[in-house]
All heavy atoms as TSV, in Angstrom:
chain	resi	resn	atom	element	x	y	z
A	1	MET	N	N	0.865	-1.132	0.016
A	1	MET	CA	C	0.031	0.030	-0.035
A	1	MET	C	C	0.866	1.228	-0.015
A	1	MET	O	O	1.777	1.311	0.815
A	1	MET	CB	C	-0.902	-0.025	1.271
A	1	MET	CG	C	-1.780	1.161	1.325
A	1	MET	SD	S	-2.842	0.929	2.821
A	1	MET	CE	C	-3.832	2.359	2.604
A	2	GLU	N	N	0.596	2.183	-0.887
A	2	GLU	CA	C	1.384	3.356	-1.013
A	2	GLU	C	C	0.823	4.438	-0.126
A	2	GLU	O	O	-0.361	4.689	0.032
A	2	GLU	CB	C	1.322	3.900	-2.447
A	2	GLU	CG	C	2.250	5.048	-2.674
A	2	GLU	CD	C	2.263	5.483	-4.200
A	2	GLU	OE1	O	2.130	4.585	-5.045
A	2	GLU	OE2	O	2.295	6.683	-4.368
A	3	ILE	N	N	1.708	5.095	0.617
A	3	ILE	CA	C	1.325	6.266	1.509
A	3	ILE	C	C	1.213	7.487	0.637
A	3	ILE	O	O	2.118	7.870	-0.103
A	3	ILE	CB	C	2.340	6.490	2.626
A	3	ILE	CG1	C	2.401	5.204	3.471
A	3	ILE	CG2	C	2.009	7.651	3.406
A	3	ILE	CD1	C	3.536	5.260	4.526
A	4	PRO	N	N	-0.035	8.116	0.547
A	4	PRO	CA	C	-0.229	9.230	-0.318
A	4	PRO	C	C	0.505	10.481	-0.001
A	4	PRO	O	O	0.578	11.384	-0.783
A	4	PRO	CB	C	-1.820	9.430	-0.258
A	4	PRO	CG	C	-2.086	8.878	1.077
A	4	PRO	CD	C	-1.169	7.738	1.280
A	5	SER	N	N	1.020	10.632	1.154
A	5	SER	CA	C	1.705	11.900	1.572
A	5	SER	C	C	2.916	11.599	2.396
A	5	SER	O	O	2.988	10.519	3.080
A	5	SER	CB	C	0.744	12.806	2.369
A	5	SER	OG	O	1.418	13.952	2.963
A	6	GLU	N	N	3.915	12.446	2.414
A	6	GLU	CA	C	5.021	12.234	3.224
A	6	GLU	C	C	4.742	12.762	4.728
A	6	GLU	O	O	5.492	12.456	5.620
A	6	GLU	CB	C	6.236	12.974	2.686
A	6	GLU	CG	C	6.780	12.355	1.451
A	6	GLU	CD	C	8.002	12.900	0.896
A	6	GLU	OE1	O	8.791	13.496	1.749
A	6	GLU	OE2	O	8.233	12.776	-0.268
A	7	ARG	N	N	3.699	13.446	4.911
A	7	ARG	CA	C	3.315	13.886	6.263
A	7	ARG	C	C	2.517	12.766	6.914
A	7	ARG	O	O	1.456	12.429	6.399
A	7	ARG	CB	C	2.381	15.087	6.124
A	7	ARG	CG	C	3.216	16.359	6.007
A	7	ARG	CD	C	2.320	17.579	6.227
A	7	ARG	NE	N	1.509	17.741	5.027
A	7	ARG	CZ	C	0.387	18.552	5.042
A	7	ARG	NH1	N	0.110	19.208	6.118
A	7	ARG	NH2	N	-0.283	18.614	3.943
A	8	THR	N	N	3.043	12.283	7.982
A	8	THR	CA	C	2.373	11.273	8.774
A	8	THR	C	C	2.575	11.523	10.248
A	8	THR	O	O	3.463	12.347	10.692
A	8	THR	CB	C	2.940	9.841	8.510
A	8	THR	OG1	O	4.391	9.826	8.820
A	8	THR	CG2	C	2.795	9.458	7.068
A	9	GLY	N	N	1.694	11.013	11.056
A	9	GLY	CA	C	1.844	11.141	12.498
A	9	GLY	C	C	1.044	10.065	13.202
A	9	GLY	O	O	0.271	9.422	12.660
A	10	VAL	N	N	1.468	9.937	14.478
A	10	VAL	CA	C	0.813	8.894	15.349
A	10	VAL	C	C	0.487	9.595	16.640
A	10	VAL	O	O	1.330	10.258	17.206
A	10	VAL	CB	C	1.735	7.690	15.530
A	10	VAL	CG1	C	1.119	6.729	16.604
A	10	VAL	CG2	C	2.052	6.948	14.264
A	11	LEU	N	N	-0.684	9.345	17.203
A	11	LEU	CA	C	-1.047	9.855	18.497
A	11	LEU	C	C	-1.383	8.660	19.347
A	11	LEU	O	O	-2.271	7.893	19.036
A	11	LEU	CB	C	-2.263	10.823	18.387
A	11	LEU	CG	C	-2.691	11.384	19.678
A	11	LEU	CD1	C	-1.909	12.655	19.959
A	11	LEU	CD2	C	-4.119	11.698	19.718
A	12	ILE	N	N	-0.621	8.520	20.365
A	12	ILE	CA	C	-0.915	7.459	21.398
A	12	ILE	C	C	-1.671	8.052	22.555
A	12	ILE	O	O	-1.312	9.052	23.191
A	12	ILE	CB	C	0.367	6.842	21.901
A	12	ILE	CG1	C	1.224	6.244	20.746
A	12	ILE	CG2	C	0.093	5.737	23.005
A	12	ILE	CD1	C	2.637	5.898	21.129
A	13	LEU	N	N	-2.947	7.492	22.755
A	13	LEU	CA	C	-3.784	7.908	23.838
A	13	LEU	C	C	-3.940	6.747	24.755
A	13	LEU	O	O	-4.629	5.737	24.426
A	13	LEU	CB	C	-5.063	8.406	23.297
A	13	LEU	CG	C	-6.186	8.823	24.218
A	13	LEU	CD1	C	-5.690	9.981	25.084
A	13	LEU	CD2	C	-7.425	9.140	23.386
A	14	ARG	N	N	-3.390	6.833	25.960
A	14	ARG	CA	C	-3.582	5.782	26.936
A	14	ARG	C	C	-4.474	6.360	28.078
A	14	ARG	O	O	-4.192	7.473	28.571
A	14	ARG	CB	C	-2.206	5.437	27.537
A	14	ARG	CG	C	-2.231	4.374	28.625
A	14	ARG	CD	C	-0.929	3.947	29.067
A	14	ARG	NE	N	-1.027	2.984	30.126
A	14	ARG	CZ	C	-0.775	3.153	31.416
A	14	ARG	NH1	N	-0.301	4.464	31.825
A	14	ARG	NH2	N	-0.936	2.258	32.272
A	15	VAL	N	N	-5.502	5.649	28.321
A	15	VAL	CA	C	-6.480	6.112	29.364
A	15	VAL	C	C	-6.687	5.031	30.395
A	15	VAL	O	O	-6.745	3.797	30.101
A	15	VAL	CB	C	-7.824	6.409	28.701
A	15	VAL	CG1	C	-8.821	6.843	29.758
A	15	VAL	CG2	C	-7.679	7.481	27.646
A	16	TRP	N	N	-6.705	5.375	31.681
A	16	TRP	CA	C	-6.958	4.388	32.752
A	16	TRP	C	C	-7.854	5.067	33.768
A	16	TRP	O	O	-7.885	6.256	33.947
A	16	TRP	CB	C	-5.688	3.937	33.375
A	16	TRP	CG	C	-4.812	4.996	34.018
A	16	TRP	CD1	C	-4.764	5.256	35.369
A	16	TRP	CD2	C	-3.867	5.785	33.393
A	16	TRP	NE1	N	-3.871	6.313	35.607
A	16	TRP	CE2	C	-3.244	6.673	34.433
A	16	TRP	CE3	C	-3.331	6.016	32.112
A	16	TRP	CZ2	C	-2.333	7.601	34.185
A	16	TRP	CZ3	C	-2.419	7.016	31.869
A	16	TRP	CH2	C	-1.984	7.783	32.895
A	17	VAL	N	N	-8.632	4.288	34.409
A	17	VAL	CA	C	-9.599	4.642	35.480
A	17	VAL	C	C	-8.893	4.816	36.696
A	17	VAL	O	O	-8.174	3.992	37.157
A	17	VAL	CB	C	-10.851	3.622	35.529
A	17	VAL	CG1	C	-11.735	3.991	36.630
A	17	VAL	CG2	C	-11.496	3.500	34.253
A	18	GLU	N	N	-9.144	5.960	37.429
A	18	GLU	CA	C	-8.670	6.244	38.736
A	18	GLU	C	C	-9.802	6.705	39.634
A	18	GLU	O	O	-10.410	7.719	39.374
A	18	GLU	CB	C	-7.595	7.277	38.672
A	18	GLU	CG	C	-6.251	6.816	38.372
A	18	GLU	CD	C	-5.191	7.763	38.491
A	18	GLU	OE1	O	-5.462	9.005	38.878
A	18	GLU	OE2	O	-3.964	7.537	38.191
A	19	ASP	N	N	-10.070	5.975	40.722
A	19	ASP	CA	C	-11.078	6.436	41.700
A	19	ASP	C	C	-10.565	7.702	42.305
A	19	ASP	O	O	-9.361	7.957	42.562
A	19	ASP	CB	C	-11.282	5.322	42.694
A	19	ASP	CG	C	-11.947	4.127	42.065
A	19	ASP	OD1	O	-12.660	4.313	41.092
A	19	ASP	OD2	O	-11.804	3.045	42.705
A	20	GLY	N	N	-11.508	8.521	42.680
A	20	GLY	CA	C	-11.123	9.752	43.425
A	20	GLY	C	C	-10.805	10.990	42.568
A	20	GLY	O	O	-10.611	12.042	43.058
A	21	ARG	N	N	-10.774	10.780	41.197
A	21	ARG	CA	C	-10.550	11.961	40.366
A	21	ARG	C	C	-11.906	12.492	39.881
A	21	ARG	O	O	-12.861	11.776	39.785
A	21	ARG	CB	C	-9.790	11.425	39.049
A	21	ARG	CG	C	-8.411	10.781	39.563
A	21	ARG	CD	C	-7.350	11.053	38.511
A	21	ARG	NE	N	-6.973	12.402	38.341
A	21	ARG	CZ	C	-6.086	13.145	38.982
A	21	ARG	NH1	N	-5.473	12.646	40.046
A	21	ARG	NH2	N	-5.801	14.342	38.536
A	22	PRO	N	N	-11.956	13.772	39.653
A	22	PRO	CA	C	-13.145	14.456	39.286
A	22	PRO	C	C	-13.877	13.730	38.126
A	22	PRO	O	O	-15.131	13.529	38.099
A	22	PRO	CB	C	-12.800	15.841	38.913
A	22	PRO	CG	C	-11.555	16.132	39.685
A	22	PRO	CD	C	-10.832	14.790	39.695
A	23	ASP	N	N	-13.089	13.433	37.030
A	23	ASP	CA	C	-13.700	12.743	35.835
A	23	ASP	C	C	-13.555	11.203	35.903
A	23	ASP	O	O	-13.986	10.531	34.999
A	23	ASP	CB	C	-13.025	13.279	34.581
A	23	ASP	CG	C	-13.680	14.598	34.117
A	23	ASP	OD1	O	-14.698	15.075	34.776
A	23	ASP	OD2	O	-13.098	15.342	33.252
A	24	GLY	N	N	-12.839	10.770	36.910
A	24	GLY	CA	C	-12.721	9.335	37.157
A	24	GLY	C	C	-11.620	8.685	36.290
A	24	GLY	O	O	-11.540	7.385	36.231
A	25	PHE	N	N	-10.774	9.442	35.562
A	25	PHE	CA	C	-9.757	8.843	34.681
A	25	PHE	C	C	-8.575	9.716	34.552
A	25	PHE	O	O	-8.592	10.894	35.003
A	25	PHE	CB	C	-10.345	8.509	33.374
A	25	PHE	CG	C	-10.401	9.733	32.471
A	25	PHE	CD1	C	-9.472	10.073	31.541
A	25	PHE	CD2	C	-11.563	10.670	32.512
A	25	PHE	CE1	C	-9.562	11.245	30.795
A	25	PHE	CE2	C	-11.649	11.721	31.725
A	25	PHE	CZ	C	-10.640	12.029	30.885
A	26	ARG	N	N	-7.528	9.160	34.059
A	26	ARG	CA	C	-6.312	9.983	33.728
A	26	ARG	C	C	-5.976	9.527	32.221
A	26	ARG	O	O	-6.303	8.372	31.848
A	26	ARG	CB	C	-5.081	9.654	34.626
A	26	ARG	CG	C	-5.346	9.987	35.972
A	26	ARG	CD	C	-4.739	11.257	36.504
A	26	ARG	NE	N	-3.299	11.403	36.224
A	26	ARG	CZ	C	-2.712	12.575	36.097
A	26	ARG	NH1	N	-3.413	13.706	36.132
A	26	ARG	NH2	N	-1.482	12.664	35.823
A	27	ALA	N	N	-5.347	10.415	31.513
A	27	ALA	CA	C	-4.981	10.002	30.160
A	27	ALA	C	C	-3.562	10.604	29.846
A	27	ALA	O	O	-3.215	11.639	30.359
A	27	ALA	CB	C	-5.933	10.624	29.118
A	28	ARG	N	N	-2.715	9.816	29.252
A	28	ARG	CA	C	-1.440	10.207	28.741
A	28	ARG	C	C	-1.557	10.282	27.300
A	28	ARG	O	O	-1.912	9.336	26.558
A	28	ARG	CB	C	-0.352	9.193	29.200
A	28	ARG	CG	C	0.998	9.704	28.788
A	28	ARG	CD	C	1.965	8.954	29.702
A	28	ARG	NE	N	3.414	9.211	29.202
A	28	ARG	CZ	C	4.144	10.302	29.496
A	28	ARG	NH1	N	3.576	11.227	30.271
A	28	ARG	NH2	N	5.334	10.441	29.058
A	29	ILE	N	N	-1.060	11.434	26.695
A	29	ILE	CA	C	-1.146	11.692	25.321
A	29	ILE	C	C	0.297	11.831	24.815
A	29	ILE	O	O	0.998	12.691	25.291
A	29	ILE	CB	C	-1.970	12.931	25.009
A	29	ILE	CG1	C	-3.395	12.803	25.569
A	29	ILE	CG2	C	-2.070	13.297	23.529
A	29	ILE	CD1	C	-4.197	13.991	25.773
A	30	VAL	N	N	0.649	10.989	23.886
A	30	VAL	CA	C	2.012	10.991	23.277
A	30	VAL	C	C	1.840	11.267	21.726
A	30	VAL	O	O	1.551	10.337	20.996
A	30	VAL	CB	C	2.706	9.752	23.583
A	30	VAL	CG1	C	4.124	9.768	22.947
A	30	VAL	CG2	C	2.787	9.401	25.072
A	31	PRO	N	N	2.024	12.565	21.374
A	31	PRO	CA	C	1.908	12.911	19.988
A	31	PRO	C	C	3.243	12.649	19.263
A	31	PRO	O	O	4.312	12.915	19.843
A	31	PRO	CB	C	1.501	14.387	19.926
A	31	PRO	CG	C	1.994	14.852	21.240
A	31	PRO	CD	C	2.061	13.718	22.173
A	32	THR	N	N	3.227	12.235	17.942
A	32	THR	CA	C	4.386	12.208	17.143
A	32	THR	C	C	4.063	12.773	15.859
A	32	THR	O	O	2.918	12.855	15.405
A	32	THR	CB	C	4.850	10.760	16.965
A	32	THR	OG1	O	3.956	10.014	16.183
A	32	THR	CG2	C	5.155	10.092	18.265
A	33	GLY	N	N	5.033	13.230	15.121
A	33	GLY	CA	C	4.928	13.797	13.712
A	33	GLY	C	C	6.224	14.365	13.328
A	33	GLY	O	O	7.075	14.679	14.070
A	34	ASP	N	N	6.268	14.571	12.035
A	34	ASP	CA	C	7.548	15.145	11.385
A	34	ASP	C	C	7.688	16.653	11.549
A	34	ASP	O	O	8.703	17.159	11.506
A	34	ASP	CB	C	7.572	14.707	9.942
A	34	ASP	CG	C	7.541	13.261	9.758
A	34	ASP	OD1	O	7.975	12.496	10.588
A	34	ASP	OD2	O	7.104	12.830	8.649
A	35	ARG	N	N	6.602	17.292	11.697
A	35	ARG	CA	C	6.638	18.824	11.551
A	35	ARG	C	C	6.888	19.505	12.847
A	35	ARG	O	O	7.643	20.509	12.873
A	35	ARG	CB	C	5.356	19.294	10.834
A	35	ARG	CG	C	5.172	18.558	9.480
A	35	ARG	CD	C	3.999	19.010	8.798
A	35	ARG	NE	N	4.211	20.488	8.315
A	35	ARG	CZ	C	3.237	21.174	7.896
A	35	ARG	NH1	N	2.010	20.731	7.925
A	35	ARG	NH2	N	3.419	22.366	7.504
A	36	HIS	N	N	6.073	19.280	13.802
A	36	HIS	CA	C	6.165	20.080	15.045
A	36	HIS	C	C	6.215	19.087	16.290
A	36	HIS	O	O	5.247	18.725	16.779
A	36	HIS	CB	C	4.959	20.936	15.223
A	36	HIS	CG	C	4.753	21.885	14.071
A	36	HIS	ND1	N	5.499	22.969	13.921
A	36	HIS	CD2	C	3.850	21.863	13.064
A	36	HIS	CE1	C	4.984	23.682	12.774
A	36	HIS	NE2	N	4.072	22.962	12.325
A	37	PRO	N	N	7.445	18.773	16.694
A	37	PRO	CA	C	7.574	17.913	17.857
A	37	PRO	C	C	6.797	18.408	19.108
A	37	PRO	O	O	6.898	19.694	19.335
A	37	PRO	CB	C	9.006	17.745	18.148
A	37	PRO	CG	C	9.718	18.189	16.844
A	37	PRO	CD	C	8.772	19.217	16.223
A	38	THR	N	N	6.105	17.676	19.794
A	38	THR	CA	C	5.291	18.098	20.970
A	38	THR	C	C	5.631	17.124	22.113
A	38	THR	O	O	5.606	15.965	21.895
A	38	THR	CB	C	3.790	18.115	20.620
A	38	THR	OG1	O	3.569	18.893	19.412
A	38	THR	CG2	C	3.064	18.702	21.817
A	39	ALA	N	N	5.749	17.612	23.297
A	39	ALA	CA	C	6.014	16.794	24.469
A	39	ALA	C	C	4.715	16.003	24.855
A	39	ALA	O	O	3.637	16.606	24.727
A	39	ALA	CB	C	6.494	17.661	25.642
A	40	PRO	N	N	4.998	14.889	25.425
A	40	PRO	CA	C	3.807	14.114	25.971
A	40	PRO	C	C	3.100	14.944	27.134
A	40	PRO	O	O	3.777	15.753	27.745
A	40	PRO	CB	C	4.396	12.818	26.472
A	40	PRO	CG	C	5.688	12.714	25.866
A	40	PRO	CD	C	6.161	14.067	25.599
A	41	CYS	N	N	1.868	14.631	27.397
A	41	CYS	CA	C	1.216	15.340	28.524
A	41	CYS	C	C	0.229	14.374	29.090
A	41	CYS	O	O	-0.134	13.335	28.609
A	41	CYS	CB	C	0.441	16.573	28.037
A	41	CYS	SG	S	-0.899	16.260	26.932
A	42	ALA	N	N	-0.172	14.635	30.425
A	42	ALA	CA	C	-1.130	13.875	31.112
A	42	ALA	C	C	-2.310	14.808	31.422
A	42	ALA	O	O	-2.046	15.952	31.905
A	42	ALA	CB	C	-0.499	13.233	32.368
A	43	VAL	N	N	-3.502	14.367	31.310
A	43	VAL	CA	C	-4.709	15.166	31.628
A	43	VAL	C	C	-5.692	14.264	32.261
A	43	VAL	O	O	-5.613	13.068	32.273
A	43	VAL	CB	C	-5.361	15.714	30.325
A	43	VAL	CG1	C	-4.400	16.653	29.641
A	43	VAL	CG2	C	-5.735	14.663	29.353
A	44	SER	N	N	-6.758	14.923	32.900
A	44	SER	CA	C	-7.738	14.126	33.629
A	44	SER	C	C	-9.158	14.743	33.335
A	44	SER	O	O	-10.055	14.563	34.153
A	44	SER	CB	C	-7.490	14.107	35.144
A	44	SER	OG	O	-7.445	15.421	35.610
A	45	ALA	N	N	-9.342	15.380	32.234
A	45	ALA	CA	C	-10.633	15.910	31.805
A	45	ALA	C	C	-10.878	15.617	30.371
A	45	ALA	O	O	-9.949	15.748	29.590
A	45	ALA	CB	C	-10.726	17.429	32.101
A	46	VAL	N	N	-12.086	15.226	30.085
A	46	VAL	CA	C	-12.508	14.892	28.733
A	46	VAL	C	C	-12.175	15.957	27.745
A	46	VAL	O	O	-11.663	15.764	26.732
A	46	VAL	CB	C	-13.976	14.459	28.657
A	46	VAL	CG1	C	-14.468	14.287	27.220
A	46	VAL	CG2	C	-14.220	13.207	29.430
A	47	ASP	N	N	-12.558	17.262	28.162
A	47	ASP	CA	C	-12.288	18.354	27.283
A	47	ASP	C	C	-10.770	18.549	26.990
A	47	ASP	O	O	-10.438	18.916	25.853
A	47	ASP	CB	C	-12.785	19.695	27.899
A	47	ASP	CG	C	-14.297	19.711	27.757
A	47	ASP	OD1	O	-14.909	18.957	26.998
A	47	ASP	OD2	O	-14.925	20.560	28.515
A	48	ASP	N	N	-9.908	18.176	27.945
A	48	ASP	CA	C	-8.486	18.413	27.733
A	48	ASP	C	C	-8.022	17.341	26.792
A	48	ASP	O	O	-7.087	17.631	25.892
A	48	ASP	CB	C	-7.714	18.237	29.034
A	48	ASP	CG	C	-8.029	19.472	29.969
A	48	ASP	OD1	O	-8.422	20.499	29.501
A	48	ASP	OD2	O	-7.819	19.286	31.212
A	49	VAL	N	N	-8.527	16.087	26.815
A	49	VAL	CA	C	-8.208	15.104	25.827
A	49	VAL	C	C	-8.615	15.533	24.427
A	49	VAL	O	O	-7.787	15.461	23.485
A	49	VAL	CB	C	-8.838	13.728	26.217
A	49	VAL	CG1	C	-8.657	12.676	25.102
A	49	VAL	CG2	C	-8.261	13.180	27.527
A	50	LEU	N	N	-9.829	15.995	24.329
A	50	LEU	CA	C	-10.297	16.399	23.009
A	50	LEU	C	C	-9.513	17.596	22.468
A	50	LEU	O	O	-9.211	17.613	21.227
A	50	LEU	CB	C	-11.838	16.695	23.052
A	50	LEU	CG	C	-12.749	15.554	23.450
A	50	LEU	CD1	C	-14.121	16.154	23.648
A	50	LEU	CD2	C	-12.690	14.440	22.508
A	51	THR	N	N	-9.200	18.477	23.273
A	51	THR	CA	C	-8.363	19.627	22.840
A	51	THR	C	C	-7.015	19.188	22.296
A	51	THR	O	O	-6.512	19.630	21.328
A	51	THR	CB	C	-8.185	20.692	23.996
A	51	THR	OG1	O	-9.500	21.136	24.317
A	51	THR	CG2	C	-7.275	21.846	23.692
A	52	ALA	N	N	-6.365	18.297	23.056
A	52	ALA	CA	C	-5.019	17.796	22.642
A	52	ALA	C	C	-5.100	17.036	21.349
A	52	ALA	O	O	-4.208	17.212	20.445
A	52	ALA	CB	C	-4.431	16.970	23.760
A	53	VAL	N	N	-6.150	16.239	21.143
A	53	VAL	CA	C	-6.339	15.472	19.868
A	53	VAL	C	C	-6.515	16.423	18.720
A	53	VAL	O	O	-5.931	16.312	17.669
A	53	VAL	CB	C	-7.423	14.377	19.981
A	53	VAL	CG1	C	-7.751	13.803	18.687
A	53	VAL	CG2	C	-7.076	13.340	21.009
A	54	ARG	N	N	-7.460	17.400	18.957
A	54	ARG	CA	C	-7.684	18.363	17.838
A	54	ARG	C	C	-6.396	19.220	17.523
A	54	ARG	O	O	-6.148	19.428	16.342
A	54	ARG	CB	C	-8.786	19.385	18.324
A	54	ARG	CG	C	-9.155	20.389	17.160
A	54	ARG	CD	C	-10.319	21.210	17.460
A	54	ARG	NE	N	-11.595	20.367	17.579
A	54	ARG	CZ	C	-12.229	19.945	16.519
A	54	ARG	NH1	N	-11.786	20.210	15.230
A	54	ARG	NH2	N	-13.279	19.178	16.680
A	55	ALA	N	N	-5.665	19.634	18.580
A	55	ALA	CA	C	-4.489	20.400	18.294
A	55	ALA	C	C	-3.401	19.570	17.516
A	55	ALA	O	O	-2.804	20.095	16.542
A	55	ALA	CB	C	-3.838	20.857	19.604
A	56	TRP	N	N	-3.343	18.309	17.868
A	56	TRP	CA	C	-2.375	17.437	17.079
A	56	TRP	C	C	-2.842	17.327	15.602
A	56	TRP	O	O	-1.972	17.373	14.685
A	56	TRP	CB	C	-2.295	16.041	17.786
A	56	TRP	CG	C	-1.552	15.100	16.992
A	56	TRP	CD1	C	-0.140	14.917	16.964
A	56	TRP	CD2	C	-2.061	14.077	16.149
A	56	TRP	NE1	N	0.188	13.918	16.093
A	56	TRP	CE2	C	-1.028	13.333	15.569
A	56	TRP	CE3	C	-3.339	13.668	15.802
A	56	TRP	CZ2	C	-1.163	12.267	14.778
A	56	TRP	CZ3	C	-3.495	12.628	14.968
A	56	TRP	CH2	C	-2.433	11.951	14.421
A	57	LEU	N	N	-4.099	17.044	15.403
A	57	LEU	CA	C	-4.572	16.853	14.104
A	57	LEU	C	C	-4.518	18.140	13.348
A	57	LEU	O	O	-4.106	18.128	12.061
A	57	LEU	CB	C	-6.074	16.368	14.132
A	57	LEU	CG	C	-6.714	15.861	12.852
A	57	LEU	CD1	C	-5.876	14.802	12.185
A	57	LEU	CD2	C	-8.149	15.383	13.083
A	58	ASP	N	N	-4.830	19.290	13.862
A	58	ASP	CA	C	-4.661	20.581	13.222
A	58	ASP	C	C	-3.262	20.824	12.783
A	58	ASP	O	O	-3.038	21.256	11.588
A	58	ASP	CB	C	-5.152	21.693	14.097
A	58	ASP	CG	C	-6.660	21.844	14.279
A	58	ASP	OD1	O	-7.369	21.154	13.497
A	58	ASP	OD2	O	-7.011	22.546	15.214
A	59	GLN	N	N	-2.313	20.508	13.597
A	59	GLN	CA	C	-0.833	20.645	13.227
A	59	GLN	C	C	-0.501	19.810	12.052
A	59	GLN	O	O	0.200	20.068	11.108
A	59	GLN	CB	C	0.082	20.306	14.381
A	59	GLN	CG	C	0.107	21.479	15.321
A	59	GLN	CD	C	1.087	21.213	16.461
A	59	GLN	OE1	O	1.777	20.114	16.531
A	59	GLN	NE2	N	1.275	22.170	17.332
A	60	LEU	N	N	-0.973	18.468	12.130
A	60	LEU	CA	C	-0.728	17.547	10.993
A	60	LEU	C	C	-1.239	17.901	9.795
A	60	LEU	O	O	-0.638	17.775	8.673
A	60	LEU	CB	C	-1.148	16.144	11.415
A	60	LEU	CG	C	-0.940	15.015	10.468
A	60	LEU	CD1	C	0.548	14.733	10.380
A	60	LEU	CD2	C	-1.679	13.803	10.852
A	61	LEU	N	N	-2.404	18.518	9.749
A	61	LEU	CA	C	-3.168	18.843	8.492
A	61	LEU	C	C	-2.881	20.277	8.049
A	61	LEU	O	O	-3.366	20.589	6.852
A	61	LEU	CB	C	-4.653	18.712	8.647
A	61	LEU	CG	C	-5.119	17.297	9.018
A	61	LEU	CD1	C	-6.605	17.179	9.264
A	61	LEU	CD2	C	-4.689	16.304	7.978
A	62	GLU	N	N	-2.208	21.078	8.794
A	62	GLU	CA	C	-1.991	22.537	8.245
A	62	GLU	C	C	-1.138	22.486	7.066
A	62	GLU	O	O	-0.250	21.592	6.831
A	62	GLU	CB	C	-1.348	23.343	9.420
A	62	GLU	CG	C	0.100	23.016	9.664
A	62	GLU	CD	C	0.703	23.854	10.821
A	62	GLU	OE1	O	-0.075	24.512	11.435
A	62	GLU	OE2	O	1.895	23.810	11.017
A	63	PRO	N	N	-1.457	23.482	6.162
A	63	PRO	CA	C	-0.699	23.511	4.898
A	63	PRO	C	C	0.849	23.696	5.056
A	63	PRO	O	O	1.170	24.453	6.031
A	63	PRO	CB	C	-1.330	24.729	4.242
A	63	PRO	CG	C	-2.533	25.008	4.856
A	63	PRO	CD	C	-2.412	24.426	6.299
A	64	GLU	N	N	1.559	23.176	4.181
A	64	GLU	CA	C	3.055	23.391	4.316
A	64	GLU	C	C	3.348	24.767	3.942
A	64	GLU	O	O	2.689	25.389	3.120
A	64	GLU	CB	C	3.740	22.384	3.408
A	64	GLU	CG	C	3.631	20.968	3.880
A	64	GLU	CD	C	4.393	20.034	2.993
A	64	GLU	OE1	O	4.981	20.361	2.064
A	64	GLU	OE2	O	4.379	18.783	3.342
A	65	GLY	N	N	4.390	25.297	4.477
A	65	GLY	CA	C	4.710	26.671	4.152
A	65	GLY	C	C	5.871	27.191	4.803
A	65	GLY	O	O	6.733	27.081	5.362
């Protein structure tokens, strides 16, 4: 299978349940990509997970320039 673009990335999202946390879970987000290296982060709110995923995808899909 041929990869249609040289821009690729992988986002590892590891989530585990923790009692006593406001949202009941923790997540570790490990983004990778060729264009903008970003450090891993840990979050414990659904909105923070969604924001991190959206930011990673936006960076991956932004036009080259």
